[in-house]
Structures are given as structure tokens and as C-alpha cells.
N, CA, C and O atoms as CSV, one atom per row, in Angstrom:
chain,resi,resn,atom,element,x,y,z
A,1,CYS,N,N,99.607,96.531,76.868
A,1,CYS,CA,C,100.401,96.692,78.068
A,1,CYS,C,C,99.553,96.359,79.317
A,1,CYS,O,O,100.031,95.724,80.256
A,2,TRP,N,N,98.284,96.807,79.297
A,2,TRP,CA,C,97.427,96.552,80.460
A,2,TRP,C,C,97.191,95.055,80.637
A,2,TRP,O,O,97.273,94.534,81.749
A,3,PHE,N,N,96.898,94.365,79.529
A,3,PHE,CA,C,96.596,92.937,79.624
A,3,PHE,C,C,97.800,92.150,80.124
A,3,PHE,O,O,97.654,91.246,80.947
A,4,SER,N,N,98.977,92.487,79.637
A,4,SER,CA,C,100.175,91.778,80.100
A,4,SER,C,C,100.436,92.069,81.574
A,4,SER,O,O,100.921,91.198,82.295
A,5,SER,N,N,100.124,93.277,82.030
A,5,SER,CA,C,100.279,93.593,83.453
A,5,SER,C,C,99.295,92.804,84.308
A,5,SER,O,O,99.643,92.354,85.399
A,6,MET,N,N,98.068,92.632,83.817
A,6,MET,CA,C,97.087,91.848,84.563
A,6,MET,C,C,97.502,90.377,84.609
A,6,MET,O,O,97.311,89.708,85.624
A,7,LEU,N,N,98.070,89.872,83.508
A,7,LEU,CA,C,98.565,88.492,83.531
A,7,LEU,C,C,99.727,88.349,84.499
A,7,LEU,O,O,99.881,87.307,85.137
A,8,TYR,N,N,100.542,89.385,84.612
A,8,TYR,CA,C,101.650,89.350,85.563
A,8,TYR,C,C,101.121,89.358,87.000
A,8,TYR,O,O,101.632,88.636,87.856
A,9,CYS,N,N,100.104,90.169,87.260
A,9,CYS,CA,C,99.544,90.258,88.618
A,9,CYS,C,C,98.835,88.970,89.029
A,9,CYS,O,O,98.946,88.538,90.176
A,10,PHE,N,N,98.115,88.366,88.108
A,10,PHE,CA,C,97.307,87.189,88.423
A,10,PHE,C,C,97.875,85.926,87.786
A,10,PHE,O,O,97.144,84.956,87.588
A,11,GLY,N,N,99.153,85.923,87.465
A,11,GLY,CA,C,99.775,84.811,86.744
A,11,GLY,C,C,99.720,83.488,87.479
A,11,GLY,O,O,99.439,82.456,86.870
A,12,GLY,N,N,99.981,83.496,88.773
A,12,GLY,CA,C,99.958,82.253,89.545
A,12,GLY,C,C,98.579,81.632,89.572
A,12,GLY,O,O,98.441,80.414,89.459
A,13,ALA,N,N,97.560,82.455,89.721
A,13,ALA,CA,C,96.192,81.943,89.752
A,13,ALA,C,C,95.774,81.422,88.381
A,13,ALA,O,O,95.055,80.428,88.288
A,14,VAL,N,N,96.218,82.086,87.322
A,14,VAL,CA,C,95.897,81.623,85.969
A,14,VAL,C,C,96.568,80.280,85.701
A,14,VAL,O,O,95.933,79.365,85.178
A,15,LEU,N,N,97.844,80.155,86.055
A,15,LEU,CA,C,98.555,78.891,85.836
A,15,LEU,C,C,97.981,77.755,86.679
A,15,LEU,O,O,97.860,76.626,86.203
A,16,SER,N,N,97.629,78.049,87.923
A,16,SER,CA,C,97.048,76.987,88.748
A,16,SER,C,C,95.677,76.583,88.226
A,16,SER,O,O,95.300,75.416,88.331
A,17,GLY,N,N,94.929,77.522,87.668
A,17,GLY,CA,C,93.653,77.174,87.054
A,17,GLY,C,C,93.827,76.252,85.867
A,17,GLY,O,O,93.040,75.326,85.672
A,18,ILE,N,N,94.866,76.503,85.065
A,18,ILE,CA,C,95.141,75.634,83.918
A,18,ILE,C,C,95.534,74.241,84.397
A,18,ILE,O,O,95.065,73.240,83.854
A,19,MET,N,N,96.395,74.174,85.415
A,19,MET,CA,C,96.857,72.870,85.901
A,19,MET,C,C,95.763,72.086,86.615
A,19,MET,O,O,95.801,70.856,86.638
A,20,LEU,N,N,94.791,72.779,87.197
A,20,LEU,CA,C,93.707,72.105,87.909
A,20,LEU,C,C,92.463,71.922,87.049
A,20,LEU,O,O,91.408,71.541,87.555
A,21,ALA,N,N,92.582,72.193,85.742
A,21,ALA,CA,C,91.480,72.058,84.784
A,21,ALA,C,C,90.296,72.942,85.162
A,21,ALA,O,O,89.141,72.540,85.027
A,22,GLU,N,N,90.592,74.135,85.630
A,22,GLU,CA,C,89.576,75.138,85.929
A,22,GLU,C,C,89.715,76.258,84.904
A,22,GLU,O,O,90.739,76.344,84.226
A,23,PRO,N,N,88.713,77.112,84.780
A,23,PRO,CA,C,88.830,78.218,83.825
A,23,PRO,C,C,90.006,79.135,84.193
A,23,PRO,O,O,90.074,79.622,85.322
A,24,PRO,N,N,90.925,79.374,83.259
A,24,PRO,CA,C,92.096,80.186,83.592
A,24,PRO,C,C,91.782,81.662,83.809
A,24,PRO,O,O,92.596,82.387,84.381
A,25,ILE,N,N,90.616,82.117,83.361
A,25,ILE,CA,C,90.285,83.524,83.562
A,25,ILE,C,C,89.436,83.747,84.813
A,25,ILE,O,O,88.973,84.862,85.054
A,26,ALA,N,N,89.231,82.710,85.598
A,26,ALA,CA,C,88.444,82.832,86.830
A,26,ALA,C,C,89.023,83.864,87.800
A,26,ALA,O,O,88.245,84.573,88.439
A,27,PRO,N,N,90.356,83.987,87.947
A,27,PRO,CA,C,90.873,85.007,88.863
A,27,PRO,C,C,90.526,86.428,88.422
A,27,PRO,O,O,90.463,87.342,89.244
A,28,LEU,N,N,90.301,86.606,87.122
A,28,LEU,CA,C,89.956,87.936,86.627
A,28,LEU,C,C,88.484,88.267,86.843
A,28,LEU,O,O,88.054,89.378,86.534
A,29,SER,N,N,87.710,87.330,87.365
A,29,SER,CA,C,86.298,87.587,87.623
A,29,SER,C,C,86.077,88.360,88.919
A,29,SER,O,O,84.983,88.877,89.148
A,30,ASN,N,N,87.094,88.445,89.763
A,30,ASN,CA,C,86.999,89.238,90.992
A,30,ASN,C,C,87.184,90.705,90.615
A,30,ASN,O,O,88.306,91.171,90.416
A,31,GLY,N,N,86.077,91.417,90.523
A,31,GLY,CA,C,86.101,92.797,90.045
A,31,GLY,C,C,86.930,93.735,90.893
A,31,GLY,O,O,87.601,94.620,90.362
A,32,MET,N,N,86.897,93.559,92.197
A,32,MET,CA,C,87.637,94.461,93.078
A,32,MET,C,C,89.146,94.307,92.887
A,32,MET,O,O,89.871,95.302,92.875
A,33,SER,N,N,89.618,93.089,92.741
A,33,SER,CA,C,91.054,92.862,92.540
A,33,SER,C,C,91.521,93.433,91.208
A,33,SER,O,O,92.576,94.064,91.133
A,34,VAL,N,N,90.740,93.213,90.164
A,34,VAL,CA,C,91.110,93.736,88.843
A,34,VAL,C,C,91.053,95.256,88.847
A,34,VAL,O,O,91.907,95.911,88.249
A,35,LEU,N,N,90.060,95.818,89.513
A,35,LEU,CA,C,89.954,97.276,89.589
A,35,LEU,C,C,91.139,97.875,90.339
A,35,LEU,O,O,91.713,98.870,89.896
A,36,LEU,N,N,91.504,97.285,91.457
A,36,LEU,CA,C,92.642,97.784,92.228
A,36,LEU,C,C,93.942,97.669,91.432
A,36,LEU,O,O,94.752,98.595,91.425
A,37,ALA,N,N,94.139,96.539,90.765
A,37,ALA,CA,C,95.342,96.368,89.942
A,37,ALA,C,C,95.350,97.351,88.779
A,37,ALA,O,O,96.406,97.866,88.412
A,38,SER,N,N,94.186,97.615,88.195
A,38,SER,CA,C,94.104,98.560,87.080
A,38,SER,C,C,94.385,99.987,87.524
A,38,SER,O,O,95.064,100.736,86.822
A,39,VAL,N,N,93.869,100.365,88.685
A,39,VAL,CA,C,94.132,101.716,89.204
A,39,VAL,C,C,95.612,101.891,89.496
A,39,VAL,O,O,96.192,102.925,89.164
A,40,MET,N,N,96.222,100.898,90.109
A,40,MET,CA,C,97.659,100.999,90.383
A,40,MET,C,C,98.466,101.030,89.093
A,40,MET,O,O,99.440,101.776,88.992
A,41,TRP,N,N,98.077,100.234,88.113
A,41,TRP,CA,C,98.751,100.246,86.812
A,41,TRP,C,C,98.664,101.632,86.189
A,41,TRP,O,O,99.658,102.160,85.690
A,42,TYR,N,N,97.471,102.218,86.222
A,42,TYR,CA,C,97.280,103.545,85.638
A,42,TYR,C,C,98.131,104.587,86.362
A,42,TYR,O,O,98.778,105.417,85.722
A,43,LEU,N,N,98.129,104.544,87.686
A,43,LEU,CA,C,98.912,105.522,88.445
A,43,LEU,C,C,100.412,105.373,88.198
A,43,LEU,O,O,101.118,106.373,88.073
A,44,VAL,N,N,100.896,104.154,88.128
A,44,VAL,CA,C,102.331,103.944,87.913
A,44,VAL,C,C,102.747,104.426,86.528
A,44,VAL,O,O,103.800,105.047,86.383
A,45,PHE,N,N,101.937,104.150,85.513
A,45,PHE,CA,C,102.348,104.480,84.153
A,45,PHE,C,C,101.992,105.896,83.720
A,45,PHE,O,O,102.641,106.428,82.819
A,46,TYR,N,N,100.995,106.525,84.319
A,46,TYR,CA,C,100.547,107.818,83.826
A,46,TYR,C,C,100.634,108.954,84.834
A,46,TYR,O,O,100.230,110.071,84.512
A,47,CYS,N,N,101.133,108.724,86.011
A,47,CYS,CA,C,101.295,109.794,86.994
A,47,CYS,C,C,102.543,110.608,86.629
A,47,CYS,O,O,103.591,110.032,86.337
A,48,PRO,N,N,102.438,111.937,86.644
A,48,PRO,CA,C,103.589,112.749,86.230
A,48,PRO,C,C,104.754,112.664,87.216
A,48,PRO,O,O,104.562,112.538,88.425
A,49,MET,N,N,105.941,112.734,86.675
A,49,MET,CA,C,107.198,112.797,87.429
A,49,MET,C,C,107.393,111.600,88.360
A,49,MET,O,O,108.046,111.738,89.395
A,50,ASP,N,N,106.858,110.458,88.030
A,50,ASP,CA,C,107.029,109.232,88.818
A,50,ASP,C,C,106.716,109.430,90.300
A,50,ASP,O,O,107.454,108.957,91.164
A,51,VAL,N,N,105.632,110.123,90.585
A,51,VAL,CA,C,105.258,110.413,91.970
A,51,VAL,C,C,104.941,109.127,92.726
A,51,VAL,O,O,105.337,108.972,93.881
A,52,VAL,N,N,104.232,108.208,92.083
A,52,VAL,CA,C,103.841,106.970,92.759
A,52,VAL,C,C,105.075,106.144,93.096
A,52,VAL,O,O,105.193,105.621,94.204
A,53,TYR,N,N,105.998,106.026,92.138
A,53,TYR,CA,C,107.221,105.269,92.408
A,53,TYR,C,C,108.058,105.956,93.479
A,53,TYR,O,O,108.619,105.290,94.349
A,54,SER,N,N,108.146,107.270,93.423
A,54,SER,CA,C,108.938,107.998,94.422
A,54,SER,C,C,108.379,107.797,95.825
A,54,SER,O,O,109.136,107.653,96.784
A,55,CYS,N,N,107.059,107.788,95.943
A,55,CYS,CA,C,106.445,107.556,97.257
A,55,CYS,C,C,106.656,106.113,97.710
A,55,CYS,O,O,106.945,105.864,98.880
A,56,ALA,N,N,106.511,105.159,96.780
A,56,ALA,CA,C,106.663,103.751,97.137
A,56,ALA,C,C,108.108,103.397,97.454
A,56,ALA,O,O,108.366,102.394,98.119
A,57,ALA,N,N,109.052,104.205,96.990
A,57,ALA,CA,C,110.469,103.926,97.233
A,57,ALA,C,C,110.949,104.459,98.582
A,57,ALA,O,O,112.074,104.169,98.990
A,58,LEU,N,N,110.128,105.221,99.270
A,58,LEU,CA,C,110.513,105.708,100.599
A,58,LEU,C,C,110.602,104.519,101.558
A,58,LEU,O,O,109.697,103.685,101.587
A,59,PRO,N,N,111.674,104.432,102.336
A,59,PRO,CA,C,111.866,103.250,103.201
A,59,PRO,C,C,110.710,102.935,104.158
A,59,PRO,O,O,110.363,101.761,104.288
A,60,PRO,N,N,110.093,103.912,104.835
A,60,PRO,CA,C,108.986,103.531,105.738
A,60,PRO,C,C,107.789,102.945,104.983
A,60,PRO,O,O,107.197,101.955,105.413
A,61,LEU,N,N,107.446,103.562,103.867
A,61,LEU,CA,C,106.315,103.055,103.093
A,61,LEU,C,C,106.660,101.723,102.433
A,61,LEU,O,O,105.804,100.849,102.297
A,62,ARG,N,N,107.907,101.579,102.031
A,62,ARG,CA,C,108.346,100.308,101.438
A,62,ARG,C,C,108.237,99.169,102.457
A,62,ARG,O,O,107.878,98.047,102.099
A,63,LEU,N,N,108.544,99.455,103.710
A,63,LEU,CA,C,108.428,98.457,104.770
A,63,LEU,C,C,106.970,98.039,104.967
A,63,LEU,O,O,106.677,96.851,105.107
A,64,VAL,N,N,106.068,99.002,104.977
A,64,VAL,CA,C,104.641,98.700,105.134
A,64,VAL,C,C,104.133,97.900,103.936
A,64,VAL,O,O,103.402,96.925,104.108
A,65,LEU,N,N,104.516,98.306,102.726
A,65,LEU,CA,C,104.078,97.593,101.528
A,65,LEU,C,C,104.615,96.166,101.496
A,65,LEU,O,O,103.919,95.252,101.055
A,66,SER,N,N,105.842,95.971,101.957
A,66,SER,CA,C,106.405,94.615,102.010
A,66,SER,C,C,105.636,93.743,103.000
A,66,SER,O,O,105.378,92.571,102.724
A,67,GLY,N,N,105.272,94.302,104.137
A,67,GLY,CA,C,104.465,93.558,105.109
A,67,GLY,C,C,103.108,93.184,104.547
A,67,GLY,O,O,102.632,92.067,104.754
A,68,MET,N,N,102.479,94.114,103.834
A,68,MET,CA,C,101.184,93.829,103.217
A,68,MET,C,C,101.310,92.745,102.151
A,68,MET,O,O,100.418,91.910,102.001
A,69,LYS,N,N,102.413,92.758,101.414
A,69,LYS,CA,C,102.643,91.745,100.383
A,69,LYS,C,C,102.753,90.358,101.007
A,69,LYS,O,O,102.225,89.388,100.463
A,70,GLU,N,N,103.434,90.261,102.145
A,70,GLU,CA,C,103.599,88.960,102.799
A,70,GLU,C,C,102.282,88.453,103.383
A,70,GLU,O,O,102.025,87.249,103.373
A,71,VAL,N,N,101.453,89.352,103.888
A,71,VAL,CA,C,100.133,88.941,104.384
A,71,VAL,C,C,99.293,88.402,103.231
A,71,VAL,O,O,98.612,87.387,103.376
A,72,THR,N,N,99.343,89.081,102.089
A,72,THR,CA,C,98.609,88.613,100.913
A,72,THR,C,C,99.122,87.256,100.454
A,72,THR,O,O,98.335,86.390,100.072
A,73,ARG,N,N,100.434,87.068,100.488
A,73,ARG,CA,C,101.011,85.780,100.097
A,73,ARG,C,C,100.505,84.671,101.029
A,73,ARG,O,O,100.216,83.566,100.571
A,74,THR,N,N,100.397,84.959,102.321
A,74,THR,CA,C,99.894,83.975,103.278
A,74,THR,C,C,98.452,83.600,102.964
A,74,THR,O,O,98.093,82.424,103.009
A,75,TRP,N,N,97.619,84.594,102.645
A,75,TRP,CA,C,96.229,84.310,102.276
A,75,TRP,C,C,96.159,83.426,101.044
A,75,TRP,O,O,95.341,82.509,100.982
A,76,LYS,N,N,97.018,83.698,100.057
A,76,LYS,CA,C,96.992,82.900,98.828
A,76,LYS,C,C,97.429,81.463,99.082
A,76,LYS,O,O,96.848,80.533,98.522
A,77,VAL,N,N,98.438,81.271,99.916
A,77,VAL,CA,C,98.878,79.911,100.250
A,77,VAL,C,C,97.775,79.184,101.001
A,77,VAL,O,O,97.494,78.021,100.710
A,78,LEU,N,N,97.152,79.845,101.956
A,78,LEU,CA,C,96.057,79.231,102.701
A,78,LEU,C,C,94.900,78.869,101.778
A,78,LEU,O,O,94.304,77.801,101.917
A,79,GLY,N,N,94.582,79.747,100.842
A,79,GLY,CA,C,93.521,79.450,99.882
A,79,GLY,C,C,93.855,78.264,98.999
A,79,GLY,O,O,92.969,77.478,98.662
A,80,GLY,N,N,95.117,78.120,98.619
A,80,GLY,CA,C,95.527,76.986,97.798
A,80,GLY,C,C,95.528,75.685,98.565
A,80,GLY,O,O,95.233,74.634,97.997
A,81,VAL,N,N,95.857,75.732,99.854
A,81,VAL,CA,C,95.898,74.515,100.669
A,81,VAL,C,C,94.490,74.014,100.959
A,81,VAL,O,O,94.252,72.807,100.939
A,82,THR,N,N,93.565,74.908,101.225
A,82,THR,CA,C,92.204,74.497,101.577
A,82,THR,C,C,91.370,74.134,100.362
A,82,THR,O,O,90.260,73.625,100.516
A,83,GLN,N,N,91.870,74.379,99.163
A,83,GLN,CA,C,91.091,74.103,97.961
A,83,GLN,C,C,91.045,72.670,97.661
A,83,GLN,O,O,90.427,72.266,96.676
């Protein structure tokens, strides 16, 4: 379950690595990103009473998380363009 979740999180980078003839596991070499994704995976799946999901479903926090997601998407597009 953990490995499939990591492939889901880093799927675009893995596929672009395959298409660009680069090592497909290179995105998993960033320890901080894998650690953060692993901690979130653990909290979502093993936190009692779905506390993490309940907090993330609150509209104010959902708005902040959506904004952070779009900033991350912008960084990824910029990284792909400059490569």
C-alpha cells in the first residue's frame, strides 16, 4: 500500500523520467519529499477516528491546502520547462 501511494504521489516525475530516458526512481531520491509523503500517508491511514481527514475537510484549511497545491504545481511546471 505504501509503495503504490508513493507511486501515486510521484507518478508524474516517474513517467517523465521514463520518457526522457532518465532513471525513473530519481524523484524518490529526494529524502525530504519521500519522508513528508510517508508521514502524511501514515497519518491518513493510521490516525484514529479519521482526525486528519476531518481536519483537512474543514473549509478554511481546505482553502489553504488548495493554494499550497497550486503553488507546488507551479514549481513543478517551472522545473519541467527549465530542464
